[in-house]
C-alpha positions in Angstrom: -83.7 -65.7 133.1 -79.7 -65.4 131.8 -77.6 -65.1 134.6 -74.3 -65.1 132.7 -72.2 -61.7 133.4 -69.2 -60.6 131.5 -65.9 -61.7 133.8 -63.8 -59.6 131.6 -65.9 -56.4 132.6 -64.2 -53.9 135.1 -66.9 -53.7 137.6 -67.3 -57.7 137.5 -63.6 -58.3 138.5 -63.7 -55.5 141.2 -67.0 -56.5 143.1 -65.8 -60.4 142.6 -62.6 -59.5 144.2 -61.2 -57.4 146.9 -64.2 -54.8 146.9 -66.8 -57.5 147.1 -65.0 -59.8 149.8 -64.7 -55.9 151.9 -68.4 -55.7 151.8 -69.2 -59.5 152.8 -67.0 -58.9 155.9 -68.1 -55.7 156.8 -72.0 -56.5 156.1 -73.3 -55.5 159.9 -71.3 -52.2 159.6 -72.6 -51.2 156.4 -76.3 -52.6 156.9 -76.2 -50.9 160.1 -74.8 -47.6 158.5 -77.0 -47.8 155.8 -80.6 -48.5 157.7 -81.9 -45.2 157.3 -81.7 -45.6 153.4 -83.0 -48.7 153.8 -86.1 -47.5 155.2 -86.8 -44.8 152.7 -87.0 -47.3 150.1 -89.1 -49.7 151.8 -91.4 -47.0 152.7 -91.9 -46.1 149.5 -92.9 -49.3 148.1 -96.6 -49.2 147.3 -98.8 -51.6 149.2 -99.7 -53.0 145.5 -96.4 -54.1 145.0 -95.9 -58.2 144.1 -93.2 -58.8 142.5 -90.0 -56.7 143.3 -86.6 -56.5 141.8 -83.6 -55.0 143.8 -80.7 -53.8 141.9 -77.4 -54.1 142.9 -78.7 -56.1 145.9 -75.4 -56.7 147.5 -75.8 -58.9 150.7 -79.4 -58.9 150.7 -80.1 -56.4 153.3 -82.8 -54.1 150.9 -83.6 -57.2 149.4 -84.7 -59.1 152.8 -86.6 -56.1 154.0 -88.9 -56.1 151.0 -89.5 -59.3 151.2 -90.9 -59.2 154.5 -93.0 -56.4 153.8 -94.5 -58.2 150.8 -95.2 -61.5 153.1 -96.8 -64.4 151.9 -98.5 -62.2 148.8 -95.6 -61.4 146.8 -91.9 -62.1 145.8 -88.5 -60.1 145.7 -85.3 -60.6 143.9 -81.8 -59.2 144.3 -79.8 -59.2 141.6 -75.8 -58.4 141.7 -72.5 -59.0 139.8 -70.8 -60.0 143.1 -70.6 -63.6 143.6 -69.3 -63.4 147.1 -72.2 -60.8 148.1 -74.8 -62.7 146.7 -73.5 -66.3 148.5 -73.8 -64.2 151.7 -77.2 -63.1 151.0 -78.5 -66.4 150.2 -77.2 -67.5 153.4 -78.7 -65.1 155.0 -82.6 -65.5 153.5 -82.0 -69.4 154.5 -81.0 -68.8 157.8 -84.1 -66.5 159.0 -86.6 -68.4 156.4 -87.4 -65.4 154.6 -88.4 -66.4 150.9 -86.2 -63.6 149.0 -84.5 -64.6 145.7 -81.1 -63.8 144.4 -79.3 -63.8 141.2 -75.8 -63.3 140.5 -75.7 -61.3 136.9 -75.2 -58.0 135.5 -78.7 -56.4 135.6 -77.6 -54.4 132.3 -77.3 -57.3 130.2 -79.2 -60.0 132.4 -82.4 -61.5 129.9 -85.6 -60.6 132.4 -88.8 -62.5 132.0 -90.5 -59.2 130.0 -93.0 -57.5 132.3 -92.4 -59.4 135.3 -91.7 -56.6 138.2 -94.3 -54.2 139.4 -91.4 -52.5 141.4 -87.8 -51.5 140.9 -86.0 -50.4 143.6 -82.1 -49.7 144.5 -80.0 -48.6 147.7 -76.8 -47.2 146.2 -76.5 -50.0 143.4 -77.6 -47.9 140.0 -74.3 -45.9 139.5 -72.0 -48.8 138.6 -73.5 -49.7 134.8 -70.9 -49.1 131.9 -74.2 -48.0 129.6 -76.6 -46.8 131.8 -79.1 -45.8 129.2 -78.8 -49.9 128.0 -79.2 -50.8 131.9 -82.2 -49.0 132.8 -84.0 -49.7 129.0 -83.0 -53.4 129.9 -84.9 -52.7 133.5 -87.8 -51.0 131.7 -88.4 -54.1 130.0 -88.6 -56.1 132.8 -91.0 -53.7 134.6 -95.0 -54.2 134.1 -96.9 -51.5 132.5 -97.0 -48.7 135.7 -94.3 -50.0 137.5 -92.7 -47.8 140.0 -88.8 -47.3 139.9 -87.1 -46.3 143.4 -83.3 -45.5 143.4 -81.2 -44.1 145.7 -77.9 -42.5 144.7 -75.3 -40.7 145.9 -75.3 -36.8 144.7 -71.6 -35.2 144.3 -68.4 -36.1 145.8 -68.3 -32.6 146.9 -71.3 -33.0 148.8 -70.3 -36.0 150.4 -67.0 -34.9 152.5 -67.1 -38.1 154.6 -66.9 -40.2 151.9 -63.6 -39.1 150.8 -62.0 -38.2 153.9 -60.0 -41.1 153.9 -58.3 -41.0 150.4 -57.8 -37.0 150.8 -55.7 -37.5 154.4 -54.1 -40.5 152.9 -52.8 -38.4 149.6 -49.6 -36.8 151.0 -48.8 -40.5 152.1 -49.5 -42.3 149.5 -48.6 -40.6 146.2 -49.4 -43.7 144.0 -53.0 -43.9 145.5 -55.4 -44.2 142.7 -57.8 -41.4 142.0 -61.0 -41.4 141.2 -62.4 -42.1 138.0 -64.8 -38.9 137.1 -65.7 -40.2 133.6 -66.9 -44.0 134.4 -68.9 -45.6 136.6 -68.2 -45.6 140.3 -70.1 -43.9 143.7 -70.5 -40.6 142.1 -71.6 -41.3 138.8 -74.9 -40.2 139.1 -73.9 -36.7 140.6 -75.6 -34.5 138.1 -79.2 -34.8 138.1 -79.8 -33.6 134.7 -77.5 -36.6 133.5 -79.9 -38.8 135.8 -83.1 -37.6 134.1 -81.8 -38.2 130.6 -80.6 -41.8 130.8 -84.1 -42.2 132.6 -85.9 -40.7 129.4 -83.9 -42.1 126.8 -84.2 -45.7 128.4 -88.1 -45.7 128.1 -89.2 -44.4 131.5 -91.8 -41.4 132.6 -92.9 -39.3 135.4 -89.2 -38.8 136.2 -88.9 -37.5 139.9 -85.3 -36.6 141.4 -84.8 -35.0 144.7 -82.0 -34.3 147.2 -82.1 -36.3 150.3 -79.6 -35.6 153.1 -80.1 -38.7 155.4 -78.1 -39.0 158.7 -76.2 -41.8 158.8 -74.0 -43.6 162.3 -72.1 -46.2 162.9 -69.8 -47.4 166.3 -66.4 -45.4 166.4 -65.0 -49.0 167.4 -65.7 -49.9 163.5 -64.2 -46.3 162.3 -60.0 -48.3 161.7 -61.8 -51.2 160.0 -64.1 -48.9 157.8 -61.2 -46.9 156.5 -58.6 -49.6 156.1 -61.1 -52.1 154.3 -63.6 -49.8 152.7 -63.5 -47.3 149.5 -60.1 -46.6 147.6 -58.2 -46.3 150.3 -59.5 -50.0 151.6 -58.5 -51.0 148.4 -55.3 -50.3 148.5 -54.3 -50.9 151.7 -55.8 -54.4 151.7 -52.3 -55.3 149.1 -50.2 -53.1 151.1 -47.6 -54.5 153.3 -47.5 -53.7 157.3 -45.4 -51.0 157.4 -47.5 -49.0 154.5 -50.6 -49.7 156.5 -49.0 -48.6 160.0 -47.8 -45.3 158.6 -51.2 -44.6 157.1 -53.7 -45.9 159.5 -53.4 -43.5 162.3 -52.9 -40.1 160.5 -56.4 -41.1 158.1 -58.1 -42.1 161.9 -57.5 -38.5 162.9 -59.1 -36.9 160.0 -62.3 -38.4 161.0 -62.1 -36.7 164.1 -64.8 -34.2 163.4 -67.6 -37.0 162.4 -66.7 -38.7 165.9 -69.3 -38.0 168.5 -68.5 -39.9 171.6 -68.9 -44.1 170.6 -70.4 -43.1 167.4 -69.2 -41.8 164.0 -71.8 -39.6 162.5 -72.3 -38.1 158.8 -75.0 -37.0 156.4 -75.5 -39.2 153.3 -76.2 -36.4 150.1 -78.2 -38.6 147.7 -80.5 -38.2 145.4 -84.3 -40.2 146.0 -84.8 -41.2 142.1 -88.6 -41.9 141.1 -90.0 -42.9 137.5 -92.7 -45.0 136.7 -92.9 -47.4 133.4 -95.8 -46.6 130.9 -96.8 -48.6 127.5 -96.1 -45.2 125.7 -92.3 -45.1 126.3 -91.8 -48.7 126.5 -88.3 -49.1 124.4 -87.2 -51.6 121.5 -86.1 -54.6 122.2 -83.3 -54.5 119.6 -80.2 -52.6 119.7 -80.3 -50.8 123.0 -79.8 -54.4 124.9 -76.7 -54.8 126.3 
């Protein structure tokens, strides 16, 4: 498959820069925190699945878990636009001897083999496409007739206060902190379930089912400062800030997380959508203008 991506793409620059490296550096923290979401996707995979594609696979946790479930009778491929995350995913696969494949590419534009995958999954990786209709049409063409789509995406920022705690607490101290974009790719781009339904319908998917799920997530309290100072909008800002700015901000932001601290654990609920759909021959998109 063609694995090139546009280096001028804003998301490519982000995930091949500070954001991607932060996810590599905090891989164990994030894998543990999002384990309950991973478990949902593994449980949703049909027993008959043999060729599985993991979208926005990051450092490979879900891909590897699916590959272990498929065993020798199947194959799982993870795709992500981030070269540093894909490099770590390949290292992890080799270290544990799990036969998973990894591709560094933009799934919106990747030239997949037609009708190859009988299942397509994603843990928090489908909200970052520049053109989501083109992206899901491309994925539909890569799916076999009857293939299932299972994706988990965040609901709204308002329903996920934990995820914006750091930037809200830092805002009075850092007026220059960039605000999240409400009109582009990003963590909460799939907040509107009706919009997600239209995207899937317009891109050729059928039997669309979008259900809210609220999942308990946690990580060690000892990792909280690293979490807030490396990840998200504030984390990106602080990675390039001077020492005095970091010292001014970290303690007040840490205090804002106190409602989520329970002994030696940080706990919150992830408000997400469980997105399901199916590829059927009657809804196969054309191979022309809608391809990115």
